[in-house]
C-alpha positions as CSV (number, residue, x, y, z in Angstrom):
1,X,3.2,-21.9,-18.3
2,X,1.9,-22.6,-14.8
3,X,2.9,-26.3,-15.0
4,X,6.4,-25.2,-16.2
5,X,6.7,-22.8,-13.2
6,X,5.6,-25.4,-10.7
7,X,7.9,-28.0,-12.0
8,X,10.8,-25.6,-12.0
9,X,9.9,-24.6,-8.4
10,X,9.8,-28.2,-7.2
11,X,13.1,-28.9,-8.9
12,X,14.7,-25.9,-7.4
13,X,13.5,-26.8,-4.0
14,X,15.3,-30.1,-4.3
15,X,18.5,-28.2,-4.8
16,X,21.3,-28.0,-7.4
17,X,22.2,-31.6,-6.7
18,X,19.0,-32.6,-8.6
19,X,19.5,-30.3,-11.5
20,X,18.6,-32.9,-14.2
21,X,15.0,-32.7,-12.9
22,X,14.5,-29.1,-13.9
23,X,17.3,-28.0,-16.2
24,X,15.3,-28.8,-19.4
25,X,12.4,-26.6,-18.2
26,X,14.8,-23.8,-17.3
27,X,16.3,-24.0,-20.8
28,X,12.9,-23.9,-22.4
29,X,11.9,-20.9,-20.3
30,X,15.0,-19.1,-21.3
31,X,14.2,-19.7,-25.0
32,X,10.6,-18.4,-24.5
33,X,11.7,-15.2,-22.8
34,X,14.6,-14.5,-25.1
35,X,12.4,-15.2,-28.2
36,X,9.8,-12.8,-26.8
37,X,12.5,-10.1,-26.4
38,X,13.6,-10.6,-30.0
39,X,10.0,-10.4,-31.2
40,X,9.8,-7.0,-29.4
41,X,12.9,-5.9,-31.3
42,X,11.6,-7.3,-34.5
43,X,8.5,-5.0,-34.3
44,X,10.8,-1.9,-34.0
45,X,11.5,-2.1,-30.3
46,X,14.6,-0.2,-29.1
47,X,17.7,-1.9,-27.8
48,X,18.6,-4.4,-30.6
49,X,22.0,-5.5,-29.4
50,X,23.6,-6.6,-32.7
51,X,24.1,-3.2,-34.3
52,X,27.4,-2.5,-32.6
53,X,29.8,-1.1,-35.2
54,X,32.5,0.1,-32.7
55,X,34.5,-3.1,-33.2
56,X,34.5,-3.0,-36.9
57,X,35.7,-6.3,-38.4
58,X,35.9,-7.8,-35.0
59,X,32.2,-7.6,-34.2
60,X,30.1,-10.7,-33.7
61,X,29.3,-12.6,-36.9
62,X,25.6,-12.1,-36.3
63,X,26.1,-8.4,-36.9
64,X,26.6,-9.1,-40.6
65,X,22.9,-10.0,-40.8
66,X,20.4,-7.2,-41.2
67,X,18.5,-6.5,-38.0
68,X,15.2,-7.8,-39.5
69,X,16.8,-11.0,-40.6
70,X,18.6,-11.5,-37.3
71,X,15.4,-10.9,-35.4
72,X,13.4,-13.5,-37.5
73,X,16.2,-16.1,-37.1
74,X,16.2,-15.7,-33.3
75,X,12.4,-15.8,-33.0
76,X,12.2,-19.0,-35.0
77,X,15.1,-20.7,-33.2
78,X,13.8,-19.8,-29.8
79,X,10.3,-20.9,-30.6
80,X,11.6,-24.2,-32.0
81,X,13.8,-24.8,-29.0
82,X,11.0,-24.1,-26.6
83,X,8.6,-26.5,-28.4
84,X,11.2,-29.3,-28.6
85,X,12.4,-28.7,-25.1
86,X,8.9,-29.2,-23.6
87,X,8.0,-32.1,-25.9
88,X,11.0,-34.3,-25.0
89,X,10.8,-33.9,-21.2
90,X,8.6,-37.0,-20.7
91,X,9.6,-38.9,-23.8
92,X,12.5,-41.4,-23.4
93,X,12.2,-43.6,-26.5
94,X,15.1,-43.4,-29.0
95,X,13.0,-42.2,-31.9
96,X,13.7,-39.9,-34.7
97,X,12.3,-37.0,-32.7
98,X,14.9,-37.6,-30.0
99,X,17.8,-37.6,-32.4
100,X,16.4,-34.4,-34.0
101,X,16.3,-32.8,-30.5
102,X,19.9,-33.7,-29.7
103,X,21.2,-32.3,-33.0
104,X,19.1,-29.2,-32.6
105,X,20.1,-28.6,-29.0
106,X,23.8,-28.9,-29.7
107,X,23.5,-26.8,-32.9
108,X,21.5,-24.1,-31.1
109,X,24.0,-24.0,-28.2
110,X,26.9,-23.8,-30.7
111,X,25.2,-20.9,-32.5
112,X,24.8,-19.0,-29.2
113,X,28.4,-19.6,-28.2
114,X,30.2,-19.0,-31.4
115,X,28.2,-16.5,-33.5
116,X,26.9,-14.2,-30.9
117,X,29.9,-13.1,-28.8
118,X,32.6,-10.9,-30.2
119,X,36.0,-10.0,-28.9
120,X,34.7,-7.6,-26.2
121,X,34.4,-10.3,-23.5
122,X,38.0,-11.5,-23.7
123,X,39.2,-7.9,-24.2
124,X,37.3,-6.8,-21.0
125,X,39.1,-9.6,-19.1
126,X,42.5,-8.6,-20.4
127,X,42.1,-4.9,-19.9
128,X,40.9,-5.4,-16.4
129,X,44.5,-6.0,-15.6
130,X,45.2,-2.5,-16.8
131,X,42.4,-1.2,-14.6
132,X,40.2,-0.4,-17.6
133,X,36.7,-1.6,-17.1
134,X,34.0,-1.2,-19.7
135,X,30.6,-3.0,-19.7
136,X,27.7,-2.2,-21.9
137,X,24.4,-3.7,-23.1
138,X,26.0,-5.6,-26.0
139,X,28.3,-7.4,-23.6
140,X,25.4,-8.2,-21.2
141,X,23.4,-9.6,-24.1
142,X,26.4,-11.9,-25.0
143,X,26.5,-13.2,-21.4
144,X,22.7,-13.9,-21.6
145,X,23.3,-15.9,-24.8
146,X,26.2,-17.8,-23.2
147,X,24.0,-18.7,-20.2
148,X,21.3,-19.9,-22.6
149,X,23.9,-22.0,-24.5
150,X,25.1,-23.6,-21.3
151,X,21.5,-24.4,-20.3
152,X,20.9,-26.1,-23.6
153,X,24.1,-28.1,-23.4
154,X,23.2,-29.4,-20.0
155,X,19.7,-30.2,-21.2
156,X,21.1,-32.2,-24.2
157,X,23.6,-34.0,-21.9
158,X,20.8,-34.9,-19.4
159,X,18.5,-36.1,-22.1
160,X,21.2,-38.3,-23.7
161,X,21.9,-39.8,-20.3
162,X,18.2,-40.5,-19.7
163,X,17.8,-42.3,-23.1
164,X,21.0,-44.4,-22.5
165,X,20.2,-45.7,-19.0
166,X,22.9,-43.6,-17.4
167,X,22.8,-41.7,-14.2
168,X,21.4,-38.2,-14.9
169,X,23.8,-36.5,-12.6
170,X,27.1,-38.2,-13.3
171,X,26.5,-40.0,-16.6
172,X,27.9,-43.4,-15.3
173,X,26.3,-46.7,-16.4
174,X,26.5,-50.2,-15.0
175,X,29.3,-51.1,-17.4
176,X,31.0,-47.7,-17.2
177,X,34.6,-47.5,-18.6
178,X,37.1,-44.7,-17.7
179,X,36.0,-41.6,-19.5
180,X,38.0,-40.8,-22.7
181,X,38.8,-37.3,-21.5
182,X,40.3,-38.7,-18.3
183,X,42.6,-41.0,-20.3
184,X,43.7,-38.2,-22.6
185,X,43.4,-35.3,-20.1
186,X,47.2,-34.9,-19.6
187,X,48.0,-34.5,-23.3
188,X,45.0,-32.2,-23.9
189,X,46.0,-30.0,-20.9
190,X,49.6,-29.7,-22.1
191,X,48.4,-28.7,-25.6
192,X,46.1,-26.1,-24.0
193,X,49.0,-24.7,-22.0
194,X,51.2,-24.4,-25.1
195,X,48.6,-22.9,-27.4
196,X,48.8,-19.3,-26.1
197,X,52.6,-19.1,-26.3
198,X,52.8,-18.0,-29.9
199,X,50.5,-15.1,-29.1
200,X,52.5,-14.2,-26.0
201,X,55.8,-14.3,-28.0
202,X,54.3,-11.9,-30.5
203,X,53.3,-9.5,-27.8
204,X,56.7,-9.6,-26.0
205,X,58.4,-9.0,-29.3
206,X,56.3,-5.9,-30.0
207,X,56.8,-4.6,-26.5
208,X,60.6,-4.8,-27.2
209,X,60.1,-3.0,-30.6
210,X,60.9,-6.1,-32.5
211,X,58.6,-6.2,-35.6
212,X,57.8,-9.9,-35.4
213,X,55.3,-10.7,-38.2
214,X,55.0,-7.1,-39.3
215,X,57.3,-4.5,-40.8
216,X,59.0,-1.8,-38.7
217,X,57.0,1.0,-40.1
218,X,53.7,-0.7,-39.1
219,X,55.0,-1.1,-35.5
220,X,56.1,2.5,-35.3
221,X,52.7,3.7,-36.6
222,X,50.9,1.4,-34.2
223,X,52.9,2.7,-31.2
224,X,52.2,6.3,-32.3
225,X,48.4,5.7,-32.5
226,X,48.4,4.0,-29.1
227,X,50.8,5.5,-26.6
228,X,50.2,2.7,-24.1
229,X,50.8,0.0,-26.7
230,X,54.1,-1.3,-25.2
231,X,52.7,-1.5,-21.7
232,X,49.6,-3.3,-23.1
233,X,51.8,-5.8,-25.0
234,X,53.7,-6.6,-21.8
235,X,50.5,-7.1,-19.8
236,X,48.9,-9.3,-22.5
237,X,52.0,-11.4,-22.9
238,X,52.3,-11.9,-19.1
239,X,48.6,-12.8,-18.9
240,X,49.1,-15.6,-21.5
241,X,52.2,-17.0,-19.6
242,X,50.3,-17.0,-16.3
243,X,47.3,-18.6,-18.0
244,X,49.5,-21.3,-19.4
245,X,51.0,-22.0,-15.9
246,X,47.6,-22.1,-14.3
247,X,46.4,-24.5,-17.1
248,X,49.2,-26.9,-16.1
249,X,47.7,-26.8,-12.6
250,X,44.9,-28.9,-14.0
251,X,47.2,-31.9,-14.1
252,X,49.7,-30.9,-11.4
253,X,49.5,-31.8,-7.7
254,X,49.3,-28.1,-6.7
255,X,46.1,-28.0,-8.8
256,X,44.5,-30.4,-6.4
257,X,46.0,-29.4,-3.1
258,X,47.0,-25.9,-2.2
259,X,50.8,-25.6,-1.6
260,X,51.9,-25.5,2.1
261,X,53.1,-21.9,1.8
262,X,49.6,-20.6,1.0
263,X,48.4,-18.7,4.0
264,X,45.4,-20.2,5.8
265,X,44.5,-22.7,3.1
266,X,47.9,-24.4,2.6
267,X,47.6,-28.2,2.4
268,X,43.8,-28.1,1.9
269,X,42.2,-29.6,-1.2
270,X,41.4,-27.2,-4.1
271,X,37.7,-27.0,-4.6
272,X,36.8,-28.4,-8.0
273,X,34.7,-25.3,-9.0
274,X,37.6,-23.0,-8.2
275,X,39.6,-24.6,-11.1
276,X,36.8,-25.6,-13.5
277,X,34.7,-22.4,-13.5
278,X,37.5,-19.9,-14.4
279,X,39.0,-22.2,-17.0
280,X,35.6,-22.7,-18.6
281,X,34.8,-19.0,-18.7
282,X,38.2,-18.2,-20.3
283,X,37.7,-21.1,-22.7
284,X,34.3,-19.8,-23.9
285,X,35.6,-16.2,-24.3
286,X,38.8,-17.3,-26.1
287,X,36.9,-19.6,-28.5
288,X,34.2,-17.0,-29.3
289,X,36.9,-14.4,-30.0
290,X,38.9,-16.9,-32.0
291,X,35.9,-17.5,-34.3
292,X,35.7,-13.7,-34.9
293,X,39.4,-13.3,-35.6
294,X,39.5,-16.4,-37.9
295,X,36.5,-15.1,-39.8
296,X,38.0,-11.6,-40.2
297,X,41.4,-13.1,-41.2
298,X,40.2,-15.2,-44.0
299,X,37.6,-12.6,-45.1
300,X,40.3,-9.9,-45.5
301,X,42.9,-12.4,-46.9
302,X,40.6,-13.5,-49.7
303,X,39.4,-9.9,-50.3
304,X,35.9,-10.6,-49.1
305,X,36.3,-7.5,-46.9
306,X,38.4,-4.5,-47.5
307,X,41.5,-3.9,-45.3
308,X,41.5,-0.3,-44.4
309,X,43.0,-0.2,-40.9
310,X,46.4,-0.3,-39.4
311,X,45.9,-3.7,-37.9
312,X,44.2,-5.2,-41.0
313,X,46.9,-3.8,-43.2
314,X,49.3,-6.3,-41.7
315,X,46.8,-9.0,-40.9
316,X,49.2,-11.9,-41.1
317,X,51.3,-10.6,-38.2
318,X,48.5,-8.9,-36.2
319,X,45.6,-11.4,-36.5
320,X,47.5,-14.5,-37.6
321,X,48.6,-15.4,-34.0
322,X,44.9,-15.5,-33.0
323,X,44.1,-18.2,-35.5
324,X,45.2,-20.7,-32.7
325,X,42.6,-19.3,-30.4
326,X,39.7,-21.6,-31.4
327,X,41.7,-24.8,-30.8
328,X,43.2,-23.2,-27.7
329,X,39.8,-22.5,-26.3
330,X,38.4,-25.9,-27.2
331,X,41.4,-27.7,-25.6
332,X,41.2,-25.5,-22.5
333,X,37.5,-26.4,-22.1
334,X,38.3,-30.1,-22.6
335,X,41.1,-29.9,-20.1
336,X,38.8,-28.3,-17.5
337,X,36.2,-31.1,-18.2
338,X,38.9,-33.8,-17.8
339,X,40.0,-32.2,-14.5
340,X,36.4,-32.4,-13.3
341,X,35.9,-36.0,-14.3
342,X,39.2,-37.1,-12.8
343,X,38.6,-35.5,-9.4
344,X,34.9,-36.1,-9.0
345,X,34.1,-38.7,-6.4
346,X,31.4,-41.3,-5.9
347,X,28.0,-40.2,-7.2
348,X,25.6,-39.6,-4.3
349,X,22.7,-40.5,-6.5
350,X,23.7,-43.8,-8.2
351,X,26.6,-44.7,-5.9
352,X,29.0,-45.5,-8.8
353,X,32.6,-44.4,-8.8
């Protein structure tokens, strides 16, 4: 542990520009710490975060596992990731172990991103526009898992670059061709901007008392249960439209240079993180919620789970529009990545463009 701490310290001293030097150790340290926390929960410690029943069918998929089983799964995964993460830091040969590591790292990251979060993160973002703020331990734990997933994704990317003679920071090689995402970035971004429109259309229709996808009695009962339903539908629909417009900014001129009419910053270049970070956060939250909605939709449709609520009683019209959320989130994430690759300049480490 002392060697890990010293290596992480030296890497941090070099700064974020040298993140490939220490990101793998940081990911391994995250796994060790999070695995230790789950071991504590496994031996009857308090605070196990996956027993949240308040969301019902829209809880994280991991909640369907008993607490003991979930704890064992996490302890094993975290210990394996820690061991593999440490073992590959100094090994660059393209052997079977390296392929196993890449598969495990991407699989572990996908598990943390898709099966741990529920709909509460995207709901918190949306309800913030209604000045409703709610934050609890379950949501904080989801953020911890998302951070861990990002650490392991960066570790896998860095390791792949190292084993393929590419620059650890930018990924370019001597015979580097234009990145595929840059060539298809415009098409991907347009699809990402269009994807939320069916959901927005449904919300606008309900706000106007048009029972789109549901029967009139359902809409009446829904509005009775939630007196602020119509206002909420308007807000959610507008958020989607604004999000679609901002997504188009990833391929528009005003997404690279602030319009002249902007006070103080008009005409200046848009910082890359200002566009990439918010788009990535929304992409992760939308994709994770989309997985939960998709799982619930098919589970109820095929009678794997009973439908005993107002929303679930008309699941085709209520949850159906959210089936597009997984491809929407994935395309938004790819669009943000394409924006980054298109705008990044010459690498300060390898000098390639």
